[in-house]
DONULO-945896 format. One record per residue: z, x, y of N, C-alpha, C, CB in turn; residue in three letters. Coordinates in pm, whole numbers, padded with zeros to 5 digits, always signed. Each point is the difference from the previous one (the first is absolute). Glycine has a CB too. Layout:
<rs>
ZXYZXYZXYZXYALA
...
</rs>
This chain:
<rs>
-01568-00286-00564+00101-00007+00087+00067+00091+00106+00005-00115-00171MET
+00069+00136+00270+00081+00059+00056+00123-00005-00067-00121-00031+00180THR
+00199+00110-00174+00119+00056-00058+00105-00125+00061-00073+00301-00005PRO
+00024-00335+00152+00098-00108+00072-00031-00110-00043+00030+00097+00188PHE
-00175-00119-00217-00074-00097-00055+00093-00061-00169-00262+00140+00151GLY
+00239-00076-00196+00099-00009-00155+00093-00049+00032-00041+00172-00115VAL
+00154-00115+00223+00112-00042-00025+00066-00104+00113+00005+00220-00136LYS
-00121-00297+00230+00022-00075+00045-00069-00148-00063+00052+00196+00173MET
-00148-00153-00292-00013-00090-00066+00133-00034-00108-00255+00062+00057ARG
+00326+00021-00084+00077-00044-00143+00126-00048+00105-00083+00201-00254SER
+00114-00120+00312+00117-00053+00103-00061-00164+00014+00067+00269+00167LEU
-00134-00312-00128-00031-00150+00034-00022-00059-00137-00117+00034+00238ARG
+00041+00008-00343+00026-00072-00131+00135+00016-00019-00215+00035-00104ARG
+00305+00040+00072+00147-00016-00027+00057-00125+00083+00024+00265-00042LYS
-00050-00301+00169+00020-00096+00046-00033-00134-00015+00019+00158+00082ARG
-00160-00186-00178-00024-00072+00009-00133-00080+00118+00235+00074-00132GLY
-00240-00008+00250-00072+00014+00086-00146-00014-00048+00180+00123+00106LEU
-00267-00145-00012-00141+00029+00028-00054+00051+00110-00008-00144-00121THR
-00152+00229+00077-00044+00056+00099+00001-00112+00075-00116+00184-00087ILE
+00080-00319+00131-00043-00084+00052+00157-00055+00098-00234-00035-00212LYS
+00341+00065+00173+00097+00000-00002+00037+00132+00125-00005-00131-00269ASP
-00006+00223+00236+00039+00091+00089-00132+00029+00133+00169+00106-00231GLN
-00295-00148+00207-00027+00004+00091+00008-00093+00112-00080+00123-00135GLY
+00104-00279+00109+00032-00095+00051+00161+00082+00116-00141-00208-00254LEU
+00215+00261+00191+00126+00010+00068-00046+00109+00087+00180-00081-00177PHE
-00225+00219+00144-00067+00058+00058-00142+00013+00128+00142+00011-00208LEU
-00181-00161+00217-00137-00011+00118-00108+00030-00059+00105+00070+00189GLY
-00104-00024-00295-00127+00084-00038-00057-00089-00147+00107+00280+00111VAL
-00267-00249-00154-00025-00040-00103+00038+00054-00116-00131-00067+00118SER
+00116+00018-00266+00029+00034-00081-00118+00095-00036+00161-00190-00030SER
-00271+00218+00076-00130+00083-00012+00085+00115+00045-00235-00159+00053ALA
+00309+00137+00056+00002+00139+00101+00135+00093-00120-00056-00145+00351TYR
+00129+00061-00373+00125+00036-00147-00103+00074-00073+00181-00233-00047ILE
-00232+00198-00029-00108+00030-00121-00006+00138+00061-00160-00238-00077SER
+00064+00271+00231-00093+00080+00048+00130+00106-00010-00217-00148+00162ALA
+00324+00132-00051+00120+00095-00031+00019+00044-00140+00110-00107+00177LEU
-00037+00034-00302-00009+00034-00092-00106+00125-00111+00114-00225+00105GLU
-00231+00184-00076-00114+00043-00034-00051+00117+00054-00022-00203-00038HIS
+00094+00283+00117-00050+00064+00139-00130-00004+00045+00150+00135-00041GLY
-00186-00240+00068-00142-00070+00079+00069+00015+00148-00120-00215-00199LYS
+00216+00206+00228+00025+00023+00152+00103+00108-00007-00048-00246+00096ARG
+00066+00289+00032+00105+00136+00054+00150-00073-00074-00136+00097+00308GLY
+00195+00040-00316+00126-00031-00010+00108-00081+00130-00065+00210-00167ARG
+00141-00308+00072+00044-00108+00113+00068+00040+00156+00045-00127-00230PRO
+00014+00107+00328+00092+00067+00106+00115-00012-00070-00105-00053+00219SER
+00162+00164-00191+00169-00048-00007+00053-00118+00030+00027+00186+00053PRO
-00070-00287+00072+00031-00114+00030-00039-00104-00120-00021+00082+00247ALA
-00076-00039-00261-00079-00156-00142+00098+00080-00085-00339-00090-00003PHE
+00347+00174-00040+00118+00031-00155+00107-00039-00007-00062+00171-00030VAL
+00151-00149+00190+00145-00066+00035-00059-00173-00016+00131+00226+00212ASP
-00216-00309-00185+00004-00111-00013-00024-00054-00178-00071+00014+00284GLN
+00040+00058-00336+00015+00000-00132+00069-00010-00066-00091+00064+00027ILE
+00205+00031+00014+00128+00034-00031+00089-00099+00018-00049+00201+00045CYS
+00011-00291+00063+00075-00108+00025-00007-00071-00086-00011+00011+00181VAL
-00135-00045-00231-00038-00148-00025+00043+00011-00139-00210-00063+00165TRP
+00183+00245-00226+00058-00037-00188+00165+00010+00023-00228+00153-00181LEU
+00291-00125+00296+00133+00020-00039+00056+00108+00004-00035-00139-00105GLU
-00062+00234+00134+00086+00137-00056+00075+00093+00084-00165+00002-00148LEU
+00305+00091+00083+00045+00023+00092+00011+00172-00074+00111-00278+00124ILE
-00056+00374-00038+00043+00105-00013-00106+00092-00080+00230-00112+00028TRP
-00235+00161-00167-00068+00065-00068-00125-00051-00037+00188+00081-00049ASP
-00215-00202+00025-00099-00113-00018-00124+00045+00115+00207-00213-00080GLU
-00128+00145+00182-00026+00027+00123-00063+00172+00032+00201-00210+00037ALA
-00154+00300-00072-00008+00141+00054-00152+00026-00069+00295+00091+00014GLU
-00272-00153-00156-00119+00101-00098-00125-00096+00069+00138+00087-00302LEU
-00138-00232+00289-00132-00046+00061-00034+00029+00105+00015-00138-00096LEU
+00061+00199+00216-00060+00030+00096-00086+00188-00042+00212-00210+00170LYS
-00138+00262-00242-00022+00103-00024-00167-00005-00064+00283+00052-00014TYR
-00262-00123-00085-00109-00041-00079-00163-00062+00110+00244-00072-00214LEU
-00206+00027+00360-00064-00072+00037-00077+00129+00042+00128-00240+00037ALA
-00038+00330+00036-00032+00142+00070-00108+00090-00059+00233-00001+00058GLN
-00161-00045-00258-00081+00102-00049-00137-00079-00041+00211+00159-00083MET
-00258-00276+00110-00100-00046-00044-00127+00013+00070+00154-00119-00090SER
-00224+00212+00181-00127-00015+00072-00040+00018-00104-00012+00058+00218HIS
-00115-00150-00236-00091+00002-00104-00090+00162+00028-00012-00319-00017PRO
-00005+00370+00173-00098+00119+00001+00090+00099+00095-00259-00138-00028SER
+00336+00159-00021+00115+00152+00056-00121+00043+00075+00200+00110-00218PRO
-00127-00002+00320-00064+00087+00098+00060+00102-00046-00048-00124+00193GLY
+00020+00255-00201+00047+00123+00015-00071+00120+00081+00088-00088-00201LEU
+00030+00116+00253-00048+00127+00108+00043+00095-00027-00013-00093+00161ALA
-00063+00175-00234+00039+00143+00003-00047+00088+00050+00054-00041-00135THR
-00088+00014+00220-00069+00149+00136+00101+00110+00012-00119-00170+00190ALA
+00252+00133-00182+00046+00095+00048+00109+00039-00111-00068-00067+00249SER
+00022+00043-00372+00091+00041-00095-00068+00049-00089+00151-00137+00042LEU
-00078+00252-00173-00023+00078-00106-00164-00056-00024+00285+00032-00107ALA
-00415+00106+00069-00091-00074-00026+00028-00070-00177-00160+00163+00209PRO
+00246-00135-00259+00013-00053-00130+00070-00154+00030+00025+00261-00130GLU
+00006-00244+00203+00085-00153+00069-00193-00099-00020+00289+00133+00292ALA
-00337-00095-00227-00150-00051+00048-00074+00013-00125-00005+00081+00253THR
+00012-00005-00322-00045-00015-00147+00051-00109-00082-00019+00226+00010PHE
+00169-00235-00005+00038-00124-00098-00015-00137+00051+00160+00145-00094LEU
-00176-00134+00205-00041-00103+00039-00128-00092-00003+00152+00114+00083ALA
-00255-00064-00102-00108+00008+00002-00008+00019-00123-00044+00053+00201ASN
+00037-00013-00330+00034+00044-00166+00039-00168-00022+00127+00317-00018LEU
-00006-00402+00066+00076-00100-00065-00104-00103+00061+00278+00090-00025LEU
-00284-00069+00203-00130-00114+00040-00129-00029-00116+00040+00099+00266ALA
-00067+00034-00277-00166-00006-00102-00009-00048-00148-00056+00209+00123GLN
+00241-00239-00142-00011+00011-00181+00137-00121-00062-00085+00342-00006ASN
+00102-00421+00152+00129-00070-00064-00101-00139-00043+00263+00104+00175ILE
-00345-00114-00165-00061-00116-00094+00008+00092-00154-00201-00148+00212ASP
+00202+00256-00220+00003+00051-00148+00111-00025-00103-00117+00161+00107ARG
+00274-00178+00023+00105+00021-00127+00028-00143-00022+00125+00241+00051LEU
-00004-00234-00159+00023-00137-00029+00137-00030+00085-00125+00002-00252SER
+00169-00108+00223+00114-00086+00072+00111+00166-00058-00066-00390-00034ALA
+00024+00387-00135+00161+00105+00018+00001+00111-00026+00117-00136-00053ASP
-00245+00208+00140-00042+00146+00029+00048+00003+00184-00254+00026-00226GLU
+00208-00181+00265+00057-00019+00153+00144+00035+00024-00157-00184+00022CYS
+00222+00118-00121+00163-00027-00002+00049+00137-00039+00009-00262-00078ARG
-00078+00352+00010+00030+00147-00064+00020+00117+00142-00180-00064-00258GLN
+00054+00036+00322-00015+00036+00136+00111-00034+00113-00231-00024-00077LEU
+00245-00080+00097+00066-00095+00106+00174+00067-00051-00217-00285+00015PHE
+00229+00289-00132+00170+00037-00035+00016+00160+00020+00035-00203-00206GLU
-00161+00277+00188-00016+00157-00007+00007+00009+00176-00182+00059-00268ALA
+00125-00113+00345-00002+00000+00169+00135-00026+00036-00234-00094+00040ILE
+00268-00016-00062+00166-00066+00052+00075+00142-00032+00010-00311-00086GLN
+00018+00336-00076+00089+00139+00004-00019+00092+00076+00020-00022-00178GLY
-00179+00064+00233-00021+00129+00045+00061-00079+00131-00226+00163-00140TYR
+00260-00249+00189-00003-00053+00154+00144-00028-00008-00252-00117+00055LEU
+00337+00113-00175+00127-00059-00032+00026-00112+00069+00077+00195-00049LYS
-00165-00299+00059+00026-00143+00001-00023-00084-00089-00025+00034+00170GLN
+00143-00061-00256-00032-00079-00109-00001-00103+00020+00057+00110-00112GLU
-00134-00209+00075+00039-00134+00025-00077-00063-00155+00012-00002+00327LYS
+00077-00111-00381-00059-00024-00102-00095-00162+00062+00218+00159-00197ASN
-00360-00115+00144-00081-00087+00058-00060-00121-00116-00054+00211+00185ILE
+00056-00323-00216-00055-00031-00117-00103-00095+00028+00197+00050-00121ASP
-00326-00005+00092-00132-00080+00049-00041-00082-00074-00069+00149+00099PHE
+00147-00231-00251-00025-00081-00050+00002-00141+00072+00058+00161-00159SER
-00116-00224+00084+00007-00159+00122+00115-00060-00126-00334-00083+00159ASP
+00445+00092-00212+00070-00064-00070+00050-00119+00096+00048+00206-00158SER
-00036-00331+00130+00053-00074+00067+00136-00087-00059-00239+00020+00096ALA
</rs>
């Protein structure tokens, strides 16, 4: 699942709503919602995420978090490193070629370290707790 999918599913379950309810409200199939959650579709458009926020009655911080997670949930991110330092190209390739070898905990540790370097501290909960 994508970070966006985990959060959307959790929010939906907390409200006692179903994936079918969501699809009906948004005018899409429940299969499409499931594909978004599991990264089998590209990340949703900002307008679609806004519609989801309206449906879930999200405001302020919750809506901003869901929008951020949608932005960060592209299942096949592209990295253009041609104009960057060789270390950046190497790092991008090292991660791309080995991400499947890292556990969820190791990914979280790398994520937190990179956030620290970028000074972009966001507390992201990747669990699907309803």
